C-alpha positions as CSV (number, residue, x, y, z in Angstrom):
1,M,0.2,0.0,0.0
2,G,1.6,3.3,-1.3
3,I,1.4,6.7,0.3
4,F,-1.4,7.8,-2.0
5,D,-3.7,4.5,-0.9
6,S,-2.9,5.6,2.7
7,I,-4.5,9.4,2.4
8,A,-7.1,7.9,0.4
9,R,-8.4,5.0,3.0
10,G,-7.8,7.6,5.7
11,L,-10.4,9.7,3.6
12,G,-12.9,7.5,3.4
13,S,-11.7,5.8,0.2
14,L,-12.9,1.8,-0.4
15,R,-10.6,2.0,-3.4
16,P,-7.4,0.6,-1.4
17,L,-8.5,-2.3,-0.2
18,S,-8.1,-5.8,-2.4
19,D,-11.9,-7.7,-2.6
20,T,-11.2,-10.0,-0.2
21,E,-10.4,-6.8,2.5
22,L,-13.7,-5.1,1.0
23,E,-15.5,-8.1,1.3
24,D,-15.0,-8.8,5.1
25,E,-15.2,-5.2,6.2
26,R,-18.7,-4.9,4.6
27,E,-19.2,-8.3,6.5
28,A,-18.2,-6.8,9.5
29,V,-20.4,-3.4,9.0
30,R,-23.1,-6.1,8.4
31,Q,-22.9,-7.6,11.1
32,R,-22.9,-4.3,13.2
33,Y,-26.2,-2.9,11.4
34,V,-27.9,-6.0,12.6
35,S,-26.8,-6.3,15.6
36,S,-27.6,-2.4,16.2
37,G,-30.0,-0.9,18.6
38,D,-30.4,2.4,18.1
39,V,-32.1,3.7,14.9
40,D,-29.4,6.4,14.3
41,E,-26.5,4.0,14.1
42,A,-28.7,1.9,12.1
43,S,-29.3,4.5,9.6
44,K,-25.2,5.2,9.3
45,L,-24.6,1.4,9.1
46,Y,-26.9,1.1,6.6
47,D,-25.7,3.8,3.8
48,E,-22.8,2.5,4.6
49,L,-23.6,-0.7,3.4
50,H,-24.6,0.9,0.5
51,R,-21.2,2.7,0.0
52,Y,-19.6,-0.9,0.5
53,D,-21.8,-2.3,-2.4
54,G,-22.0,0.9,-5.0
55,E,-17.4,-0.1,-4.4
56,M,-18.2,-4.0,-5.2
57,T,-20.7,-3.0,-8.9
58,R,-18.3,-0.5,-10.2
59,R,-15.4,-3.0,-9.8
60,A,-17.4,-5.9,-11.2
61,N,-18.6,-3.5,-14.1
62,E,-15.3,-2.3,-14.8
63,A,-14.2,-6.7,-14.7
64,Y,-17.6,-6.8,-17.2
65,E,-16.0,-4.0,-19.1
66,R,-12.5,-6.0,-19.5
67,E,-13.8,-9.0,-20.5
68,N,-16.6,-8.1,-22.9
69,P,-15.0,-4.9,-24.9
70,D,-17.3,-5.1,-27.5
71,A,-20.4,-5.2,-25.5
72,T,-23.3,-3.5,-26.1
73,T,-27.0,-3.2,-24.3
74,R,-29.8,-4.8,-26.3
75,H,-32.3,-2.7,-27.5
76,R,-35.8,-3.6,-28.9
77,E,-37.9,-2.2,-30.9
78,H,-40.8,-1.5,-28.6
79,G,-38.5,-0.8,-25.5
80,W,-35.9,-2.4,-23.8
81,Y,-37.0,-5.6,-22.6
82,L,-40.2,-6.0,-23.9
83,P,-40.9,-8.8,-26.4
84,N,-41.5,-7.7,-30.1
85,D,-44.3,-9.9,-30.3
86,D,-47.1,-8.1,-29.9
């Protein structure tokens, strides 16, 4: 971990964490959320869980884009996911 990663982590960024570290920390936050008795604390932990989920989704999307560089979104005539046989 370099100096910039240390600074980013100190400012609350999740990017310097490895995938396993990210999953482990998210699970710890989830356990605290489940066992929380205070509504305010639970609300903050809920928001923190969404922050972890957003980072995990970003990483998954980047990995998919690396593996499938020519992927395009399918668009149908009548809408994104509607059948054409009306």
